[in-house]
C-alpha positions as CSV (number, residue, x, y, z in Angstrom):
1,M,-5.8,-3.6,-1.5
2,I,-5.5,-6.5,1.0
3,K,-8.0,-4.8,3.4
4,T,-10.4,-4.2,0.5
5,L,-10.4,-7.8,-0.6
6,A,-10.8,-8.9,3.0
7,A,-13.8,-6.7,3.4
8,L,-15.3,-8.0,0.2
9,S,-14.7,-11.6,1.3
10,L,-16.5,-10.8,4.5
11,C,-19.4,-9.3,2.6
12,L,-19.7,-12.2,0.3
13,S,-19.7,-14.7,3.1
14,S,-22.8,-13.1,4.6
15,L,-25.0,-13.3,1.5
16,T,-28.2,-15.3,1.7
17,W,-31.4,-15.8,-0.3
18,A,-33.9,-13.0,-0.7
19,D,-37.6,-12.7,-1.6
20,D,-38.6,-10.9,-4.9
21,I,-42.0,-9.2,-4.5
22,I,-44.0,-7.3,-7.1
23,L,-47.6,-5.9,-6.8
24,I,-49.4,-6.9,-10.0
25,A,-53.0,-5.8,-9.3
26,T,-55.6,-4.9,-6.6
27,M,-59.2,-6.1,-6.3
28,G,-61.0,-4.5,-3.3
29,N,-59.3,-5.6,-0.2
30,K,-57.1,-8.2,-2.0
31,G,-53.8,-7.8,-3.9
32,I,-52.2,-10.0,-6.5
33,F,-48.5,-10.3,-5.9
34,Q,-45.7,-12.1,-7.7
35,I,-43.5,-13.6,-5.0
36,N,-40.4,-15.3,-6.1
37,G,-41.9,-15.9,-9.6
38,Q,-45.2,-17.2,-8.3
39,K,-48.5,-15.4,-8.3
40,K,-50.2,-15.1,-4.9
41,T,-53.5,-13.4,-4.0
42,L,-53.5,-12.0,-0.5
43,Q,-55.7,-9.7,1.5
44,A,-54.9,-7.3,4.3
45,G,-53.6,-9.2,7.3
46,Q,-52.5,-12.3,5.4
47,Q,-48.9,-13.5,5.4
48,N,-46.7,-15.5,3.0
49,G,-43.5,-16.5,4.7
50,Q,-41.7,-13.4,6.0
51,F,-44.0,-11.2,3.7
52,K,-47.2,-9.7,5.2
53,V,-49.9,-7.5,3.7
54,I,-50.8,-4.6,5.9
55,A,-53.3,-2.7,3.8
56,I,-54.7,-2.7,0.2
57,Q,-55.6,0.6,-1.5
58,A,-57.0,1.4,-4.9
59,E,-53.6,1.2,-6.8
60,S,-51.1,0.4,-4.1
61,A,-50.5,-1.8,-1.1
62,V,-48.7,-1.4,2.2
63,V,-46.6,-4.5,3.0
64,E,-44.2,-5.6,5.7
65,S,-41.1,-7.8,5.6
66,N,-38.7,-8.5,8.5
67,G,-40.4,-5.7,10.5
68,K,-40.1,-3.0,7.8
69,Q,-43.1,-1.6,6.1
70,R,-43.2,0.0,2.6
71,Q,-45.8,1.1,0.1
72,L,-45.9,-0.6,-3.4
73,Q,-47.5,1.0,-6.4
74,L,-49.0,-1.2,-9.2
75,G,-46.1,-2.8,-11.1
76,Q,-43.6,-1.8,-8.4
77,G,-41.4,-4.4,-6.7
78,Y,-38.5,-4.8,-4.4
79,T,-36.2,-7.5,-3.0
80,A,-36.8,-8.2,0.7
81,P,-33.9,-9.8,2.7
82,G,-34.6,-13.3,3.8
83,S,-32.8,-12.8,7.2
84,S,-31.1,-10.1,9.2
85,N,-27.7,-11.0,7.7
86,A,-28.9,-11.1,4.2
87,N,-27.4,-9.3,1.2
88,T,-29.9,-6.5,1.3
89,S,-28.5,-4.8,-1.8
90,G,-28.9,-7.9,-3.9
91,S,-25.3,-7.5,-5.2
92,L,-22.4,-9.7,-6.1
93,V,-18.8,-8.5,-6.1
94,L,-16.6,-10.5,-8.5
95,T,-12.8,-10.5,-8.9
96,P,-11.1,-11.6,-12.0
97,D,-9.0,-14.8,-12.2
98,E,-5.5,-14.9,-13.5
99,R,-6.8,-14.8,-17.1
100,G,-9.1,-11.8,-16.4
101,H,-12.3,-13.9,-16.4
102,Y,-15.1,-13.3,-13.9
103,M,-16.3,-16.6,-12.5
104,V,-19.2,-17.3,-10.2
105,D,-21.1,-20.4,-9.0
106,I,-24.4,-21.3,-10.6
107,T,-26.7,-23.7,-8.7
108,I,-29.6,-25.5,-10.4
109,N,-31.5,-28.4,-8.7
110,Q,-29.0,-28.4,-5.9
111,N,-26.1,-28.9,-8.3
112,T,-23.4,-26.3,-8.5
113,Q,-21.1,-25.5,-11.5
114,K,-18.8,-22.7,-12.4
115,G,-20.0,-20.0,-14.8
116,V,-18.0,-17.3,-16.6
117,V,-19.5,-13.9,-17.3
118,D,-19.6,-13.4,-21.1
119,T,-21.2,-10.1,-22.2
120,G,-21.0,-11.2,-25.8
121,A,-23.2,-14.2,-25.3
122,T,-27.0,-13.9,-25.8
123,H,-28.1,-16.5,-23.4
124,L,-27.0,-18.4,-20.3
125,S,-25.6,-21.5,-22.1
126,M,-24.1,-24.8,-21.2
127,S,-23.2,-28.2,-22.8
128,R,-25.6,-31.1,-22.6
129,T,-23.1,-32.8,-20.3
130,T,-23.4,-30.0,-17.8
131,A,-27.2,-29.9,-18.3
132,D,-27.4,-33.6,-17.4
133,M,-25.4,-33.1,-14.3
134,M,-27.8,-30.3,-13.3
135,K,-30.8,-32.5,-14.0
136,L,-32.3,-30.3,-16.6
137,D,-35.0,-31.6,-19.0
138,Y,-33.8,-30.0,-22.2
139,K,-34.7,-32.4,-24.9
140,N,-38.2,-31.2,-25.0
141,G,-37.0,-27.7,-25.4
142,Q,-37.2,-25.6,-28.6
143,A,-34.7,-26.8,-31.2
144,A,-32.1,-24.3,-32.2
145,R,-28.6,-23.8,-33.6
146,S,-25.6,-22.6,-31.7
147,Q,-22.4,-21.0,-33.0
148,T,-19.3,-22.3,-31.4
149,A,-15.5,-22.1,-32.0
150,N,-15.8,-25.4,-33.9
151,G,-18.8,-24.3,-36.0
152,V,-22.6,-24.4,-35.8
153,I,-24.1,-27.2,-33.7
154,G,-27.5,-28.2,-32.6
155,A,-29.0,-26.9,-29.4
156,W,-32.1,-26.6,-27.3
157,I,-33.7,-23.5,-25.8
158,I,-35.3,-23.9,-22.4
159,K,-36.4,-21.8,-19.5
160,V,-34.9,-22.7,-16.1
161,P,-37.6,-22.1,-13.5
162,Q,-35.1,-21.3,-10.7
163,L,-31.4,-20.9,-10.3
164,R,-28.9,-19.3,-7.9
165,L,-26.2,-17.0,-9.2
166,G,-23.7,-16.9,-6.3
167,S,-26.1,-16.1,-3.5
168,I,-28.9,-14.5,-5.5
169,T,-32.0,-16.5,-6.6
170,L,-33.4,-15.8,-10.1
171,Y,-36.5,-17.2,-11.9
172,D,-37.5,-18.2,-15.4
173,V,-34.1,-17.7,-17.0
174,P,-33.9,-18.5,-20.8
175,T,-31.1,-21.0,-21.3
176,V,-29.4,-22.6,-24.3
177,V,-28.2,-26.2,-23.9
178,R,-25.6,-27.0,-26.6
179,D,-25.5,-30.5,-28.2
180,S,-21.9,-31.1,-27.1
181,N,-20.1,-33.0,-24.4
182,D,-17.4,-30.4,-23.7
183,G,-16.5,-29.6,-20.1
184,S,-16.3,-25.8,-20.5
185,P,-17.8,-23.5,-17.9
186,I,-21.3,-22.3,-18.2
187,L,-21.5,-19.0,-20.2
188,I,-23.4,-16.3,-18.4
189,G,-24.9,-14.3,-21.2
190,T,-27.3,-11.4,-21.4
191,S,-30.5,-13.5,-20.7
192,L,-29.2,-13.6,-17.1
193,L,-27.0,-10.5,-17.0
194,N,-29.9,-8.2,-18.0
195,R,-31.4,-8.9,-14.5
196,F,-28.5,-6.9,-13.1
197,Q,-26.9,-3.4,-13.2
198,M,-23.3,-4.0,-14.0
199,T,-20.6,-1.6,-12.7
200,R,-16.8,-1.7,-12.5
201,D,-14.6,-0.5,-9.7
202,Q,-11.0,-0.8,-10.9
203,S,-10.7,-4.6,-11.5
204,L,-13.8,-5.5,-9.6
205,M,-17.2,-6.3,-11.3
206,I,-20.3,-5.5,-9.3
207,L,-23.6,-7.1,-10.3
208,S,-26.5,-5.3,-8.6
209,K,-29.9,-7.0,-9.0
210,K,-32.4,-4.7,-10.6
211,A,-35.7,-3.9,-8.9
212,Y,-38.8,-5.0,-10.8
């Protein structure tokens, strides 16, 4: 067990950011791609960061990232590693704390707070105190109500343009900001968890980012 945890720790220490790439459409020698949540129109030979378009075909494109080429069909995507030591599987391995909770860091606007996996929660959610620390503009969000242990309270629904769960970057995540000043951890609900395939290995929880 000690060797297993040591290996997992080594794996987690090597995780870095990755690029999410989806082929949306083709137009002649040009392709429309979604790269990290942003639409880009590129033609054969053009490059965006580590991502290069090799060829555009009627309903597919040949692309290259970090020296590796692959063909994408319309609507197909993949996660390209950002560097040679990146987490190419796009996975997180979580171990439970002493209470059996699975905790992971969430980073928004360069501010990091602890989050707890809650499969019973609909959204990623946090108190307004935490949202203020993370510099989120939530008061212009959609007004809502949130059920808590102390009853129903006011809330705002917003969409966070970019956040990092552990080492994995995600985009446009629906989020609830509760009108409360409690210091509880961020709840990681299904609006974020549905981006992953969740599996268990004994006490370990493995979150593998889905391909789009």
